[in-house]
C-alpha positions in Angstrom: 0.0 0.0 0.0 1.4 3.4 -0.9 2.5 5.8 1.8 -0.2 8.3 0.7 -3.9 8.1 -0.1 -4.6 7.2 -3.7 -7.8 7.1 -5.7 -8.8 3.8 -7.3 -10.3 3.6 -10.8 -13.7 2.7 -9.2 -13.6 5.8 -7.0 -12.4 8.2 -9.7 -14.5 10.8 -11.4 -14.2 13.8 -13.6 -10.7 14.8 -14.8 -9.1 11.8 -13.0 -11.5 9.3 -14.5 -10.8 10.8 -18.0 -7.1 10.5 -17.3 -7.4 6.9 -16.1 -9.5 6.0 -19.2 -6.9 7.5 -21.5 -4.1 5.5 -19.8 -6.1 2.3 -20.0 -6.9 3.0 -23.7 -3.2 3.5 -24.6 -1.4 1.2 -22.1 -4.0 -1.6 -21.8 -4.4 -1.2 -18.0 -3.8 1.2 -15.1 -0.6 0.8 -13.2 0.0 1.6 -9.5 2.5 4.2 -10.6 -0.3 6.1 -12.3 -2.6 5.9 -9.2 0.2 7.3 -7.1 -0.5 10.6 -8.8 -4.3 10.4 -8.5 -4.5 13.4 -6.1 -3.1 15.6 -8.9 -4.7 14.6 -12.3 -3.0 17.6 -14.0 0.5 16.3 -13.1 -0.5 12.7 -13.9 -1.5 13.8 -17.4 1.7 15.8 -17.9 3.7 12.8 -16.6 2.0 10.5 -19.2 2.7 12.9 -22.0 6.4 13.0 -21.0 6.4 9.2 -20.7 4.9 8.8 -24.2 7.3 11.3 -25.7 10.4 9.8 -24.1 9.5 6.1 -24.5 7.2 6.0 -27.6 7.9 9.1 -29.5 9.9 9.4 -32.7 13.5 9.1 -31.6 17.0 8.0 -32.7 16.9 5.2 -30.2 15.1 1.9 -30.8 12.3 1.0 -28.4 14.3 -1.9 -26.9 17.2 0.4 -26.2 14.9 2.7 -24.2 13.5 -0.2 -22.2 17.0 -1.6 -21.7 18.1 1.8 -20.3 15.0 1.9 -18.1 16.0 -1.4 -16.6 19.6 -0.3 -16.0 18.6 3.0 -14.3 15.9 1.3 -12.2 18.3 -1.5 -11.1 20.9 1.1 -10.1 18.3 2.9 -8.0 17.0 -0.4 -6.6 13.5 0.4 -7.7 12.1 -3.1 -8.0 8.7 -1.9 -9.2 10.2 -0.2 -12.3 12.8 -2.9 -12.8 10.1 -5.6 -13.0 7.8 -3.4 -15.3 10.6 -2.7 -17.7 12.1 -6.2 -17.6 8.7 -7.4 -18.9 8.7 -4.7 -21.6 12.3 -5.5 -22.6 11.5 -9.2 -22.7 8.8 -8.4 -25.3 11.7 -7.3 -27.6 14.6 -9.5 -26.5 12.6 -12.7 -26.0 15.4 -14.0 -23.7 14.6 -14.1 -20.0 18.1 -15.0 -18.9 19.6 -12.1 -20.7 17.0 -9.6 -19.3 17.6 -10.9 -15.8 21.4 -10.5 -16.2 20.9 -6.9 -17.3 18.6 -6.3 -14.3 21.2 -7.9 -12.0 23.7 -5.4 -13.4 25.9 -8.2 -14.8 28.0 -7.6 -17.9 26.5 -8.7 -21.2 29.5 -9.0 -23.5 27.2 -9.9 -26.4 25.6 -6.5 -26.5 26.4 -4.4 -29.6 28.9 -1.6 -28.8 26.2 1.2 -28.9 24.0 -0.7 -26.5 26.9 -1.3 -24.1 27.7 2.4 -24.1 24.0 3.3 -23.6 24.0 1.0 -20.5 27.1 2.6 -19.2 25.6 6.0 -19.7 22.4 5.0 -17.9 24.4 3.6 -14.9 26.9 6.4 -14.7 24.4 9.2 -15.1 22.2 7.7 -12.4 25.0 7.0 -9.9 27.4 9.9 -10.6 25.6 12.6 -12.6 28.3 15.1 -12.0 30.8 12.6 -13.6 29.5 12.9 -17.1 31.8 14.8 -19.4 32.3 15.6 -23.0 34.5 12.5 -23.1 31.5 10.4 -21.9 29.4 11.8 -24.7 32.2 11.2 -27.2 32.2 7.5 -26.4 28.5 7.4 -27.5 29.3 9.1 -30.7 32.3 6.8 -31.4 29.9 3.8 -31.5 27.6 5.5 -34.1 25.1 7.5 -32.0 24.4 11.0 -33.2 23.5 14.0 -31.1 19.8 13.2 -31.3 20.4 9.7 -30.0 22.5 11.1 -27.1 19.7 13.6 -26.3 17.2 10.7 -26.3 19.4 8.6 -24.1 19.8 11.3 -21.5 16.1 12.0 -21.5 15.3 8.3 -20.9 17.8 8.2 -18.0 16.5 11.5 -16.5 12.9 10.3 -16.8 13.5 7.0 -15.0 15.4 8.7 -12.2 12.4 11.0 -11.8 9.9 8.1 -11.7 12.1 5.8 -9.6 12.3 8.5 -6.9 8.5 9.0 -6.9 7.9 5.2 -6.6 10.5 4.8 -3.9 9.5 7.8 -1.9 5.8 7.1 -2.0 5.9 3.4 -1.4 4.5 2.0 -4.6 4.5 -1.8 -4.3 5.3 -4.5 -6.8 3.2 -7.5 -7.5 3.5 -10.2 -10.2 0.1 -9.3 -11.6 1.0 -5.6 -11.8 3.7 -6.1 -14.5 1.6 -8.2 -16.9 -0.9 -7.1 -19.5 0.5 -3.8 -20.8 0.6 -2.8 -24.5 4.2 -2.6 -25.8 
């Protein structure tokens, strides 16, 4: 149970009900992370717009790369809720449970393409030591074929998941097996 009062779908009305219906329509179901913001439907809707832009919008990064980075950031932050959600999404693309679990356990995956390895390094480093990122860090991304737009996209994914992980951890959003199943990818 979250640390603050939340409003369930059944108890929602007005702007919040419309927000919930929109989320269900696009994502397939309503997540606990969405209900966490139920006391402020305006920020919930803004959050969802940011999420859609960062994770589903036109970008230089592939969808699996965004999900891969979401897992790395969430694992570094020890946000089990987000790790499990995004492991499930990444599994949709990778189709390899062992590989996804290794990524979530922060184990080295030598078979990753160079660009993916650098994206994972950026996700971990920017999460753990944001002040340690330098032009040399960005140059490593460019050296493996990522252009400036891809770098921007990567940084936005990392920043977004650090934001969400902190809300989930601070407000006590809980994980359940049922929670991570049934979303539209």
